[in-house]
N, C-alpha and C positions, 0 to 999 in steps of 0.2 A: 504494500500500500504506500503510495507516495505521500509526502508531507502535506500536499494540498488536499488529498483525500482525507487525511486525518483531521485537518482543520474543518472540512465540510462535515465529517461525521460527528465531531464534537458539537458543532452548531446544530445539526439535525437532531441529535439526542436531546439537547437542551430545549429545543422548540417543541418536539413531539411530546416529551414527558413533562414539559412546563416546569423545568427545574433550572436552578442557577448554573450558568456555564462554568463558573469557577468551581462549583461543586463537582461537575463532571470531570474537569481537568484534575482536581485533587484526587478523585476516585480512580482515575486512570493511573496516576502516580502510585497510589496504594496498591493497585492491581499489579503493576509492573514490579514493585518491591516484593509482593507475595510470590510472583513467578520466579524471581531471582532466588528467594529463599527456598522454594521447592527444588530448584535446579542445583544450587550450590551449597545450601546448608541453612538451617534455621537460626541465624544469628541476626543481631540488630545493627549491622554495619552497612546495610544497603540503602541507597538513596536514588531517587528517580527525579528527572527534570523533564517537563513537557512545556514547550513554547506554544501557547494557544494561537499566536499570530502566524507562525511559520509551520507549526506541526512537528518541529524537530523534537525527537525523544532521545533520552540518554539515561542509562542505568549504570551506576558505579558502586564499587565496594570500597569502603575505607578500611585499609589493611594496616595493622600495627606491625612494625618491624621488630622482630625478636631474634635472639640468638638460636633458640630451638623452637621449632614450630610444633605446637600442641593442638591448635585449632585451625586447620587448613582454610576454612571458610572466612576466618577473620584475621589470620596472621600470615606474615611474609618473613622469609629468611632475608638476611641482609643482601645476599647474592641476587635473589629474585627482585628485591626492591630496587637495587641499583640499575636493573635493566629498564625500569620504568622511570625512575627519578634518580639522576646522578648524585643528588645531594642527600639521598636517604641515609639514615643512620639508625642505630639501635634506639628504639623508643619513639621514633617518629611515625607519622601517619602517611601512607602512600595511597593515592587514589587510583584504583584500577577500573578502567572502563570495561563493561561487559558487552559481549556480542549477542544480539538478539537471536542470531542463528544457532547459538549454542544452547538456548533455553530448552528446546525440545517441545513436542506437541503437548505433552501433559501440563507443562508449566504455562504454556500459552493458553491452554484451555482453562486452567485455574484462574488466570488473569481475566479472561473473558467472563467467567462465571461471577467473579467478584464484582466486576464492573456492572454487569446486568443486575445483580442482587442489590448493590448499593444504590444504583439509579432507581430501581423499583421501590426501595425503602424511602428514598427521598421524595419520589412521586407520591407515595401513599401519605407521607407526612404532610406534604403540601396540600393534598386533597383534604386531609383531615382538618388542617388549619383553615382551609377555605370554607368548609361546611360547618365547622364548629362556630364560625362567625355568622352563619346564616340560620342558626337555630331560632325559631320564632317567626319564620317567613314561610310563604307558600312556594312550593317547588312543583314543577310539572315534569312528568316523565312518560316513557312508553313502556307498556307491559311487555316484559320478556318472557316470563313464565309464571305459573302458579305452583308454588312448592309448599306442600303440607298446609294448605289453606292460606299461606302468606303470598302476597303479590310482590313479585320482584320487578323493579322498574329500572330502566336505563335512563340515567340523567345526563348522558353525554360522556363526561369524564369520570363518572362514578356510578356505582349501582346503589339502589335504595330498596327498601322493603316497606310494605304496609302490612304489619302483623294482622293476623285474623281478628284479634280483639279490637283493632283500630279501624275496622272496616264497617261500613253501613251494611247491615245484614241483607237488605233487599237488592243490593247491587251485584251485578255479575260482569266479569271482564274477560276479554279474550286477548290473545297475543296481538300486539300492535296497537291496542287501544291507548289513547292519551288519557292520563290520569293526573289530577292535582291533589296535593296533600300538604299538611302542615308539618314542617320539620320540628320534632319535639325532642330528639336526642341523636347524638352522633357517637358511636362507639368505636374503639380501636380493637382490631382483631388481627390474627395471623394472616388473614386473607386481605387485609386492608380495611379502611374505614367502612363502617356500616351506618348508613344514613337511614334513620327510622322516620317514617311519615305517618300521619294520622288523618283520617277523615271524620273521626268522631269527637275530636278534641274541641272543647268550647272555643278555644282561641282560633280554630279554623274558621268558625262562623264569624268571629270578630274581624279576622283578616279579610274575609270575603267582602264584608260590608265596607271595610276601609278601601278596598280596591274599587268597588262599584259606586261608592258615595264620595264624591270629591270633598264635601263638607266635613266628612270624618277625617279624611287624609290631611286636610288643612287645619284640623283642630277646632273648627267652628262647632261641630257636633261631637259630643263625647259619648262613648258607650260605657256605662257604669257597671253593667253586669250581663252575663250570658248564661242561660240555662238550656240544656239540650237533652232530649231523648232521641239520639241520632236516627235519622231517616223517618221519624214520626212527627215530632213537634219540637218547637223551640220558642223561647222568649228572650228578648233583649230589652234592656232599659237604656234609654237615651235622653240626653238633655243638651241644652245649648246656652251659652252666655250672651248670645246675640238675640235680642228680642224680635228682630226682623225675620228670624229663621224659625220655621216649624221643624223641630228635630224629627218627628215622626214622618211628616210629609217628605222631608229630604231623603229619608231611608226608603220610603215607599216608591218615590219617583213618579213621573208622569204616567198615569194609567197603570201604576204598579210595575213599571218597567224595571226599576232597580231591584226591588225585592224579589221579583219573579226570576231575575237572572240568578240570584242566590238560591232560590228554591229549586230551580232546574239543576244547578250544580250539585245540590244535596238530594237529588232523586225524589223531589216532591215533598221534602220536609216542610211542614206548615210552620210559619214564623209569626209570632205575635210581637209587635213593637210597642213597648210600654213607655210612656213619658216618666222619666225618673224625677223624684223629688226627695229632698232631705227631711221628710216627715214620715216616719214609719207607718202611721195609720193610713195615710193617703196612699203611700207607695204599695202597701199590702193590698189595699182595695184594688188598685190598678193591676197589680200582678195577678190577681184572681180573675181578671177579665177573661171571658165575657160575662161572668156571673155578676149580679148586682149585690153588693155587700151592704147590710144595714148598719153595722157598727163594728169597730175594731178596738179591742181592749188590750193594751200592751203591758208587758212586764219587762221593763228595760234591764232589770238586774239579770234575769234569765234569758233575755232576748227571745221571749216567747209571747205569742199573741193568741187571744180567743177571738175568732171571727164569727160574728152573728149574721146569719142569712135567713131569708124567708124560706118556708118549707119548699116552695117550688123552685128555689135557687140552689138548694143543697147539692143535688146531683150534678148540676152544672158547675158549681164551685169546685167540687171534688174532681170531676172529669171522669172519663172512661178509664177504669182500672186505677183511679187515683192520679191520672197523669197531670191534670191541670194543677192540683194542689202540690204535687211533688215539684213541678217546675217553679211554682210560686215560692216554695221553700228554698230551692236552689238560688233563685233570682234575688230574693230579699235577704237570705241568710238568717231568717227568723223561723223558729218552730211555730207551726200553726195548728190550732185546734178549731176545727170548723164545726159549728153546731147551730141549731135553730134557737130562736129566742126562748121558746118554751123549755127546751133542754137546758138552756143557760139558767133559767129561773129555778128549775129543779136542782140544778147543780149548786146554785147559791144557797138554796134551802139546806142541802146536805152539808155544804161547807159551814154554814152557821151552826148546824147541829154538832159537827166535829169540834168547832171552836168552843162551844159550850161544854162539851165533854172534856176538852183539854184544860179548860179553866177550872175544873175540879181539882187539878194538881195544885197544892198549896204554893202560893207565890207566883203563879203564872198570870200575868196581866192579859187584858184583852188584846193588846198589840202583839205580845209574844205568842198568844194562842193563834192569832191570824198568821204570824210569820211561820209558825210550825205547820199550820194547815197548808199554806201555799208552798211550803217546802216538801210536802209529801207525807207528813205524819198524820195518820188518820185514827189513832187510838193512843190510849195511855201506855199500853204495852209497847207500841212502836217507839215511844220515847224512852221507855225504861231499857229497851234492848239495843238502842242505837249506840254506835261508837262515838267517842268524844270528837273524833275528826269530822264525822257527819254532822253532829249537833253544832259544831262551830261554823258550819256553812249557813246556818239559819241567821237571818238578820236579827241582831240584838243578843245573840249568844256567841259572838266571836271570841269572847274571853273564855279561856279553858276552865277557870274556876266556875264561871256561870253555867257552862255546859255540864260540868261534872255535878254541880249542885242540883240542876233540874232533873238529871237522870236519876240521881240518888233519891230525890223526892218522889219521883214517879214510881220507883221500885218500892219504896216504903208505903206509898199510898195503896198500891195494888196488894201488897202483903197484908195491909191492915183491913182493907174493905173487900178483898176477894175479886175474882175475875168478872163477876156479874156487874160490877160498877162500870166496867169498860165497854158499854154498849151504847149505840146511837141508832136512831131510826135511819134506815138506809134506803131511800127511794131509788128505784131502778131508773137509770138515765142512760140512754144510748147516745154516744157521741162519736164523732169521727176524728181520730187523733192522727195527725200527719207529722211525721218526722223526716228530717233530711235523709236521703238515701233509703227511705222505707216506704212501703205502701200503706194506705190508710186501712185501718181495721176497726171493727166495732168493738168498743170497750165499755165497761160499766164503771160508774163512778165509785163502786165499792171496792175497786182495786187500790193498791197502795200508791199508784201513780196519781199525782195531783197536778200534773202539768196543765197549765191553762186556767187554773182556779185563780180568781182575783178577789 
């Protein structure tokens, strides 16, 4: 290979693999040194030079002049050294240039393998650094294959995968299909960087709206929250600081053009766009749309709310299989207890009965009884058997001595009056309790849970 060919090859490798030319030159030097070691001996006295401008290459061994040679690959006798350098003497270093023709096929093959391996590692590192900086954006790729349920995509310079758990269930893909996804993680592996995409991530929906709605991209409209049940339904909360802009209208677009573009990308996922407001009661009402809410009673300490609706709105507020209520919980970040007004009144009556029962404990005030009731205590026994740590979570009982005293008092009261004193009338009330990441279920107020009681 001519020197010009070497220069061209170095440039071609750097361009095709998108790596630094200096790194390729240094790798070639290391490969030549490894070839020399394989041919002449594994010592650390070999050095290589490559001129990236001319392509000239040189490998040399620095040999120490000694009286008696013990390591032929690193030492010269004085007689041999004088043939190369007339000024050589015992203890000096003589530079011996090596002939590439003497390296042999195995040594050259070793150099080639090292060059290929190092360039591949540099390319992988470059790709990793490129994509780790792109986490949080949408990337488009072409389906290469479906492997064990995962979709393998070709992103051009890298491969990516959409794991089965990150796919919208109703979607089906074939080889060659174009697919977009949200980059949520980039992993290092022996085969190179693994770029992981998601089509179910809430941020995917946020980024799609940012792409379709210029007002979001420009910061005029803000997305405060995203809740999704991928492929089925989603809710987003939006607001704006510009009174001239309608945030919901901006996301919907003329004749629904903007939101429909996002819906088509998500295979028909229905999207509710909710005006955000920094007032929990109003925001919760809006989040439960299309149901009409009569009243929202909030407990800021527990970030939990009781939502009162008319009888004919209850199923609409909950939604099919609890979907509407679950999305509202995700969107607002509040636990929601959705009931009718009549159920709420019955619950209040039961709560007042529990409070009166707890007030039988000597020293328990009306306020402490209310705190115990809203914290989930529904009997004197539940107080007597509670841990000190649990009692200290009750407002007004944060002090350890106060918690210990009320527990001891409850124990003594039961011991003195017997279990029959620990009874309260228990009206049957059916409510729908909705918790984040859970489905609604019919519960009775005679359970130990008192979430939503006010």
